[in-house]
C-alpha positions in Angstrom: 57.2 230.0 87.6 57.1 226.4 86.3 53.8 225.0 85.1 52.0 222.6 87.5 53.1 219.0 87.3 50.6 216.3 86.6 51.3 212.9 88.1 50.6 209.3 87.1 49.3 206.6 89.4 52.9 205.4 89.9 53.6 208.8 91.4 50.4 208.9 93.5 52.1 209.1 96.9 53.9 212.3 96.1 50.9 213.9 94.6 48.6 213.0 97.6 51.1 214.3 100.2 52.6 217.2 98.4 50.2 218.9 96.1 46.7 220.3 96.2 44.5 221.2 93.3 44.4 224.8 94.4 46.4 226.6 97.1 43.8 228.4 99.1 44.5 232.0 100.2 45.7 232.5 103.7 42.9 232.8 106.2 42.7 236.3 107.3 41.3 235.2 110.7 44.3 232.8 111.1 46.7 235.6 110.3 44.9 238.0 112.6 44.7 235.6 115.5 48.3 234.4 115.1 49.6 238.0 114.9 47.6 239.1 117.9 49.0 236.1 119.9 52.6 237.0 118.9 52.1 240.6 120.1 50.7 239.3 123.4 53.6 236.9 123.9 56.5 239.0 122.8 57.7 242.5 123.8 59.3 243.2 120.4 57.1 246.0 119.0 58.3 245.2 115.4 57.3 241.6 115.6 54.7 242.0 112.9 57.5 242.6 110.4 58.6 239.0 110.6 55.2 237.6 109.6 54.3 237.1 105.9 50.7 236.0 105.0 50.0 235.0 101.4 48.5 238.4 100.8 51.9 240.1 101.6 53.6 241.2 98.3 56.9 239.6 99.5 55.4 236.2 100.4 56.4 234.5 97.1 59.9 235.8 97.2 60.4 234.8 100.8 59.1 231.3 100.1 61.0 230.7 96.8 64.3 232.0 98.1 65.0 228.8 99.9 63.3 226.3 97.7 66.2 224.2 96.5 64.2 221.6 94.5 62.1 223.0 91.6 59.8 220.0 91.8 58.2 221.8 94.8 58.0 225.3 93.2 54.9 224.9 91.1 51.5 226.6 91.2 49.9 223.4 92.5 52.4 222.8 95.3 50.9 223.2 98.8 51.7 226.7 100.2 52.0 227.8 103.8 49.3 230.2 105.0 52.0 232.2 106.8 55.8 232.4 106.8 57.5 233.5 110.0 61.1 234.8 109.7 62.4 235.1 113.3 65.3 237.4 114.1 65.5 236.6 117.8 65.2 233.4 119.8 62.2 235.0 121.5 60.5 235.2 118.1 60.8 231.4 117.8 59.4 230.8 121.3 56.4 233.0 120.6 55.8 231.3 117.3 55.7 227.9 118.9 53.3 229.1 121.6 51.0 230.8 119.1 51.0 228.0 116.6 49.9 225.7 119.4 47.2 228.2 120.5 45.9 228.5 116.9 46.2 224.8 116.3 48.3 225.2 113.1 51.2 222.9 112.1 54.8 224.3 111.9 57.3 223.4 109.2 60.9 224.4 110.1 63.3 225.4 107.3 67.0 226.3 107.7 68.4 226.0 104.2 65.8 224.3 102.2 68.0 221.5 100.9 65.8 218.7 102.0 65.3 216.7 98.8 61.6 216.3 99.2 60.7 219.8 100.3 59.5 218.6 103.7 60.6 221.8 105.4 58.3 224.0 103.4 55.3 222.0 102.1 52.8 219.9 103.9 49.9 217.4 103.4 48.0 219.4 106.0 46.3 222.8 105.6 46.7 225.3 107.0 50.4 225.3 108.0 53.1 227.8 108.9 56.7 227.8 107.7 59.2 228.9 110.4 62.1 230.1 108.2 65.3 230.4 110.2 67.4 232.2 107.6 67.7 235.4 109.8 69.1 233.5 112.7 72.7 233.1 111.4 75.0 234.3 114.2 78.4 232.6 114.3 80.9 233.1 117.1 84.2 231.4 116.7 86.4 230.8 119.8 89.8 229.6 118.6 91.3 229.5 122.1 88.8 226.9 123.2 88.5 225.5 119.7 84.7 225.7 119.5 82.2 227.7 117.5 78.6 228.8 118.3 76.5 228.7 115.1 72.8 229.4 114.8 70.6 227.1 112.8 69.9 229.5 109.9 73.5 230.0 109.1 74.9 228.2 106.0 77.8 225.8 106.0 79.7 228.3 103.8 79.2 231.0 106.4 80.4 228.7 109.2 83.5 227.7 107.2 84.2 231.4 106.4 83.8 232.4 110.0 86.4 229.8 111.0 88.7 230.9 108.2 88.6 234.5 109.5 90.0 233.4 112.8 92.3 230.5 111.9 93.9 228.9 108.8 94.6 225.6 110.7 91.1 224.9 111.9 88.0 223.5 110.2 84.8 221.6 110.8 83.7 218.3 109.4 80.5 218.9 107.5 79.1 219.0 104.0 80.5 220.2 100.8 77.5 222.4 99.8 78.1 225.9 101.1 74.4 226.9 100.9 73.2 224.0 103.1 71.5 225.2 106.3 73.4 224.3 109.5 70.2 223.4 111.4 69.0 220.6 109.1 72.4 219.4 108.1 73.6 218.8 111.6 70.4 217.5 113.1 70.2 214.9 110.4 73.8 213.7 110.9 76.0 215.9 108.7 78.9 214.4 106.8 81.6 215.6 104.4 85.1 215.0 103.1 86.7 214.8 106.6 84.4 212.1 107.9 87.0 209.3 107.8 89.3 211.5 110.0 86.9 213.2 112.3 83.5 211.5 111.8 80.2 213.2 111.2 79.2 216.7 112.2 77.2 215.2 115.1 80.3 213.5 116.4 81.7 217.0 117.0 78.9 218.8 118.9 79.3 219.9 122.5 76.0 221.8 123.1 72.7 222.8 121.4 69.8 225.1 122.0 66.2 224.1 121.2 62.8 225.7 121.7 60.6 222.9 123.0 56.8 222.3 122.6 56.2 224.5 125.7 58.1 227.4 124.2 61.0 227.0 126.5 64.6 227.8 125.4 66.7 224.9 126.5 70.4 224.1 126.3 72.2 220.7 126.8 72.1 221.0 130.6 68.5 222.0 130.8 67.1 219.7 128.1 69.0 216.6 129.5 71.2 214.1 127.8 68.4 212.1 126.2 67.0 215.0 124.1 70.5 216.2 123.4 71.4 212.7 122.0 68.3 212.8 119.8 69.4 216.1 118.3 72.6 214.5 117.1 71.2 212.9 113.9 67.6 212.1 114.9 66.1 215.0 113.0 65.7 218.0 115.1 62.3 219.0 113.7 60.7 216.0 115.4 61.5 217.4 118.8 61.3 221.1 118.6 63.0 224.0 116.9 66.8 223.8 117.0 68.2 227.3 117.4 72.0 226.6 117.5 74.8 224.1 117.9 78.1 224.6 119.6 80.6 222.7 117.5 84.1 221.4 118.2 86.7 222.7 115.7 89.2 220.2 114.3 92.8 220.6 113.1 93.5 221.0 109.4 97.0 221.3 108.0 98.1 224.5 106.2 98.3 222.6 103.0 95.8 220.0 101.8 95.7 218.2 98.5 92.8 217.6 96.1 92.4 215.8 92.7 89.8 214.5 90.3 90.6 211.6 88.0 88.1 210.1 85.6 88.2 206.8 83.6 85.6 205.3 81.3 84.9 201.6 80.7 87.3 201.4 77.9 90.0 202.8 80.2 89.4 200.0 82.8 86.9 201.9 84.9 85.5 198.6 86.1 88.8 197.4 87.5 89.2 200.8 89.1 85.9 200.5 90.9 86.7 197.0 92.1 90.0 198.2 93.6 88.4 201.4 95.0 86.0 199.2 97.1 89.0 197.5 98.6 91.0 200.6 99.2 88.7 203.6 99.9 87.3 202.4 103.3 90.7 201.1 104.6 93.3 203.6 103.4 94.9 206.4 105.6 92.0 208.1 107.4 93.2 211.5 106.2 92.2 210.6 102.7 88.6 210.8 101.4 88.2 209.1 98.0 84.7 209.9 96.8 83.6 208.0 93.6 81.2 209.5 91.1 79.6 207.1 88.5 77.8 208.6 85.6 76.4 207.4 82.3 77.9 209.5 79.5 78.3 209.6 75.7 81.5 207.8 74.7 84.2 209.9 73.1 85.6 206.9 71.3 82.5 205.0 70.2 80.4 207.6 68.4 76.9 207.8 69.8 77.4 204.9 72.2 76.9 205.3 76.0 79.5 204.4 78.5 80.2 204.8 82.2 82.6 207.3 83.6 84.1 206.6 87.1 85.6 209.8 88.7 87.6 209.7 91.9 87.3 213.1 93.7 89.6 213.2 96.6 90.7 215.4 99.6 93.8 214.5 101.5 94.8 216.3 104.7 98.4 216.6 103.7 100.8 217.3 100.8 100.8 216.0 97.3 104.1 214.1 97.5 102.9 212.0 100.4 99.6 211.4 98.7 101.2 210.2 95.5 103.3 207.8 97.5 100.3 206.4 99.5 98.1 205.9 96.4 101.0 204.4 94.4 101.3 201.6 96.9 97.6 201.1 97.8 95.6 202.2 94.7 98.0 201.6 91.7 95.1 201.4 89.2 94.4 205.0 89.7 97.7 206.0 88.3 98.0 209.2 90.3 100.8 211.6 89.4 101.9 214.7 91.2 100.8 216.9 88.3 97.3 215.6 88.9 97.3 217.1 92.3 96.3 220.5 93.5 97.8 221.7 96.8 95.7 224.4 98.5 94.5 225.7 101.9 91.6 223.9 103.5 89.2 226.8 102.9 90.0 226.7 99.2 89.4 223.0 99.2 85.9 223.7 100.3 85.4 225.9 97.3 87.1 223.3 95.0 85.1 220.4 96.2 81.8 222.2 95.8 82.7 223.6 92.4 86.1 223.1 90.8 85.3 225.4 87.9 84.6 228.2 90.3 87.9 227.4 92.1 89.8 227.4 88.8 88.3 230.7 87.9 89.8 232.3 91.0 86.9 232.3 93.5 87.9 233.7 96.9 86.8 232.4 100.3 84.2 235.2 100.4 82.3 233.3 97.7 81.2 230.9 100.4 79.0 233.7 101.7 76.8 233.7 98.6 73.4 232.1 99.5 72.5 231.6 95.8 68.9 232.5 96.4 66.0 231.3 94.2 68.1 229.0 92.1 66.4 225.7 92.2 66.7 223.0 89.6 64.7 219.7 89.5 66.2 216.7 91.3 65.7 213.4 93.0 68.0 211.6 95.5 67.9 208.2 97.1 70.3 206.3 99.4 71.8 202.9 100.2 74.6 201.4 102.3 77.0 198.8 101.0 78.4 196.3 103.5 80.0 193.7 101.1 82.0 194.8 98.1 80.0 194.5 94.8 81.7 191.9 92.7 82.9 192.6 89.2 80.1 190.8 87.5 77.6 192.8 89.6 79.3 196.0 88.6 79.0 195.1 84.9 75.3 194.4 85.3 74.9 197.8 87.1 76.7 199.6 84.2 74.3 197.9 81.8 71.3 199.1 83.8 72.7 202.6 84.1 73.3 202.9 80.4 69.8 201.5 79.7 68.2 204.2 81.9 70.6 206.9 80.7 70.4 209.6 83.4 70.8 208.4 87.0 74.2 208.5 88.5 75.8 207.4 91.8 78.0 209.0 94.4 79.9 206.4 96.5 81.1 207.9 99.8 83.6 205.7 101.6 83.5 205.0 105.3 86.1 203.3 107.6 88.5 205.3 109.7 86.8 207.2 112.5 83.4 206.0 111.3 84.3 202.4 112.1 85.4 203.4 115.6 82.2 205.1 116.9 79.5 202.8 118.3 76.2 202.6 116.4 74.3 203.9 119.4 76.6 206.8 120.2 74.2 209.1 118.3 70.9 208.3 116.5 72.9 207.9 113.3 73.6 204.2 113.3 75.5 203.5 110.0 79.0 203.0 111.3 81.2 199.9 111.4 80.3 197.3 108.9 79.5 199.7 106.1 82.0 200.1 103.4 80.4 203.0 101.7 77.2 205.0 101.3 75.4 205.4 98.0 73.6 208.4 96.8 71.4 207.9 93.7 71.4 211.2 91.9 69.6 212.7 89.0 69.0 216.4 88.2 67.3 218.1 85.3 66.0 221.5 84.1 63.1 220.5 81.9 59.9 221.5 83.8 57.6 219.3 81.6 55.5 216.8 83.6 56.6 213.9 81.4 60.3 214.7 82.0 59.8 214.8 85.7 58.0 211.5 85.7 60.7 209.9 83.5 63.6 210.9 85.8 61.7 209.9 88.9 61.0 206.5 87.4 64.6 206.1 86.4 65.7 206.7 90.0 63.2 204.2 91.3 64.2 201.6 88.7 67.9 201.8 89.5 67.1 201.7 93.2 65.1 198.5 92.7 67.9 197.0 90.6 70.5 197.6 93.4 68.6 195.6 96.0 71.0 192.5 95.8 74.1 194.6 96.5 73.1 196.7 99.5 72.2 196.4 103.2 69.4 194.2 104.2 67.0 193.8 107.2 66.6 196.7 107.0 67.7 198.2 103.7 69.1 201.3 105.4 68.8 204.9 104.3 70.3 208.3 105.2 67.9 210.7 106.8 69.4 213.8 105.1 68.9 212.2 101.7 65.1 212.7 102.1 63.2 210.1 100.0 59.5 209.7 100.6 59.4 206.6 98.5 60.6 204.6 101.5 57.6 205.5 103.7 55.5 208.3 105.0 53.3 208.9 108.1 49.7 210.0 108.1 49.7 210.1 112.0 46.6 208.2 112.4 45.9 205.1 114.5 48.9 203.3 112.9 51.4 206.1 113.3 54.0 204.1 115.1 53.9 201.2 112.6 54.0 203.7 109.7 56.9 205.5 111.3 58.8 202.3 111.9 58.8 201.6 108.1 61.1 204.5 107.4 62.4 205.0 110.9 64.0 201.5 111.0 65.8 202.4 107.7 67.1 205.7 108.9 67.9 204.8 112.5 68.1 200.9 112.6 68.1 199.9 116.3 68.1 203.5 117.5 64.5 204.1 116.3 62.7 202.9 119.5 64.9 205.1 121.7 64.0 208.1 119.6 60.3 207.2 119.9 60.6 207.1 123.7 62.3 210.5 123.8 59.8 212.0 121.3 56.9 210.7 123.5 58.4 212.2 126.6 59.2 215.7 125.2 56.3 216.1 122.7 53.6 213.6 123.7 50.9 215.3 121.6 53.1 215.1 118.5 53.0 218.8 117.7 56.3 218.8 115.9 55.7 216.5 113.0 56.4 216.0 109.3 55.9 213.3 106.8 59.0 211.4 108.0 59.2 212.5 111.6 59.6 210.4 114.7 56.1 209.2 115.9 55.0 208.9 119.5 54.1 205.6 121.2 50.7 204.2 120.4 47.9 205.8 122.4 49.9 208.9 123.3 48.7 211.2 120.5 
């Protein structure tokens, strides 16, 4: 286990909210009372097997299996008193009822990929982690072109389940196969088909949730307001999402992928200038993701440069793709030999890990949950609504080289994203946005000074980018969790604190989410550091 991390004053918020000097052992009385309540509220005689107090020998393994950020896997990180691993919907219902009865906070984890660990750590003690990984049923109905998927399934498992039934169907969601369905979809969900089919939440027909009263509700019984809130508003603010029923989309038998990288001495700046003009407006079957990374130059010994890599997926064949990009993106210089034609399911493997694809990985590799494999990382987000001019890009390159580690992922919008109204779902970042930025830095060094250095680099680049990104508010993406932009202590100023981050995540949809939250969970039982608050005076 990594050594505890010590934090400076500049990192005070994170230390205050996410660490404690010592993680106290689970209260035996809490465990006893909670378990007795479960047994009284559930007919399953084996229900005690899904409850792991800190004294259980398997507690650490269960907790660490789905920690995806090593920053929150230290001896000083706050630990739950109990982990509950439900296997049946009734287990979730009983857990909610008993957590309320014992007055203990619930954190809900589906895959653990939230970048700030919000699903398994807390600023309150005691708390319980409700870990959904056993609830992973997937039923694919090709005739009706839908799939039922439980929240604890991974995206890789969903993609594989579709592949087993059809080679010409897919689902528009993320490129990471170990991401949990529950968190991914309830936060919006996007991937390489968003320009053709929109977000994951634009392709949902039903959902199941356990509400604060322990009731199991579907779209009809929960009502359209709550259903709307679950389509990108963060499900953990409103209850425990059990499942989504998703619409499948058509994919061709053959899709095409490629990766082309250029450095500054290979006219990368001109490439990025043209990318901004082309990527959001080109054929909506084409997703041209752009990766920008500071690297050591191969031509100037010891010097740093920037590499711009276009990583693309096209829902069609290579010949047509080369023709399209030859006309619209000539600076890329794409040739047919640069292209890889493959099935859609293999493109999922390639996009996540092209080395794994090149080594012959099969679709079954998408079922690997890659447990207990966390590295250190920090992510932040922005939206760009006006193309960054060449002189701005050159200043950005200089800053990136100065910092040395933080990179960007530019994800183009346009296509379907420009056609869907901003209030169709809680996710508001639609028309008017050229692309979304992910700030990205990962590392393996567990030393405290290394962590602080990387975090400060991310903050520095984020501050530097302010002139080039959205304003009033400077928007952010919920699923790129970033507590730097605001946290909630749920005191007297809960609404005002919530609006600081809520307006960034949800823009003009924030107040509707607050009204729905207040109606369905007036006492604010379901909460986390960046959840939807209730209206003032209601909790």
